[in-house]
C-alpha angles and dihedrals in degrees: 000000000000122000120205123200110219124206120222121247091250096054117107135205115258105266117246113233119246091235093054090050099052098032094085090051092050090049092050091049092053091046093053092045093051093043095054095033101223094194091057104027114134145177105255133222117178090350091302126106119251104183134002119261093266091054093238116184126232119258132197126223140156109252106172145012118232126163113250098338104203106165137021136203133178108222111219090187095055103021090231136117116249117208123195111219110187094182091059097036086232146117107225117209119216117198117245115259096007101049091215119151105254103165145338140223115226117220133189094235139026113284116225106164139034138191139164129231109219095196103050095020092232126144120226122210124194112208134186135280093018132325143092113213125200115213128191104255095227107037095021093227119156111261103163146000137204124193109231125152117243100345096198096160136038130188133173140221117189098197103073098016101248136153115207115208125195119209117191093190095058096030090230143124115220123203113213128194097241093212097050103020087230117151106240102168142011127206123193120228134177151233112017102322113208109176144358141202134190114225109216092195101060098015095237131134117230120204124187114221113198098192094060100030090235142118115227118215117212130187104218092197093072101006093240127142113251093190141276137269123217112226136162129310117298102355108211107172140027129195124192118209113167114290094357135063125203121211125195109216104205101195102044100038097239145114120228117208114211123197104223092206095059100019090228132126108253099176142011119205124195114227137162130307118303101352108211109169140021134198135181122231109210089189094068103012093241134127125230124207122199107217108207095192101045099039094234144098123240119215117214117193125174091353096306136098105252107172145338129234123207114229136161129303119296101000102207105173138022134186139173120249105210094192093058099029089232142117120246118207129196109215103200096182097049098037093236145115121229128198123208101198144165110244113247093000108164115250119242127219116263112258121236126226094261094045100047109086106122108068130011119171132181133163130206123187138173107162093130097033099054093049088072096041108036140018094245122112124254116289147172136193136204142185126205119172108188137158093203122103126232089222104108129204123192096182087111091051098132104089118235089222091073090052090053092048091049092049093049091047090054092048091047091055089048090053091050090050091051091048093052090046094054093043090054092044093051091052091055 
């Protein structure tokens, strides 16, 4: 026999608390916000962000004063920007995030080129008239030296651990053991070389030769010439970024794009006057060209010139700061450093030696320095080792940040509805 307990007509259900009702919605809102990462949501091209979720534009401003800045390097060991100042015989250190001068490293000779060793974490400095110094990446103490005349360009190969040094007085490329600074190989080049880059994809060394308007391609395994690529007039600078290489042609105001798989020019892009340095921004997938003659920086996105930023006089070097998502420019003629930054872009943690494998950029430049020391024309050199491709896909163009904002707006309205419902119910 079953017994049923009956409730009276006047009995009520136990009321559910307001907090218990809206807590799941609040939890879901936080979950969506954290999943999509509103503060760092971006429109993506080739799996790399191009703008922040608010679509903020880049802006240019002077952030520091440094005498004759000729080369730049982002230090992954320290998280700072290193600036080569040949007039002071110093490397000036700019603090991360603020770009304030915090200290300096005194050298015996004028520094003209910089590069970072990802394996040992050391920093290499080319000085005039003829040496390459290895500095401990953390304390910046001298740990090795190699005697090489006029080391105007440096490039790096991490496997094996080799520094390639370009000398425009001996028309040679020297291969150094990065751990010992011992010269292990020498390759001959030609015709007023101005810069070099090691392509990590095909394993070749590319050397710009201003006298012949060509880029020589060298196989470092056997030291043989693979061929040459005709580019614009007076190529000063070459940047490697995955399967493509970008060459700044100083005398005809253009950038030549070389396909590293075919060693042919696939595009020529008109930029500002006397382009002298190039850097890749992995935040927005664009390239930035420092135009020495027009005191500005050209932005190239998806193979087209998109805008121009005014900077100081004679911008001679440019690099990307991955912790600030900004470009840093050395203005040789106005003794200043400019930053081209995204307003309110979230800062990223500084990478360590073992963690940093995707993008390494350095610039070396001596267009003004060499004019007083040699008869060669102005030049600059860069390295960019990157696993990203320049092929861009905007199929994922709708930013996830907007989805997150929409979801939270809906949940917020739901919370307001629940709040009004319980207020009315409690007043009954």
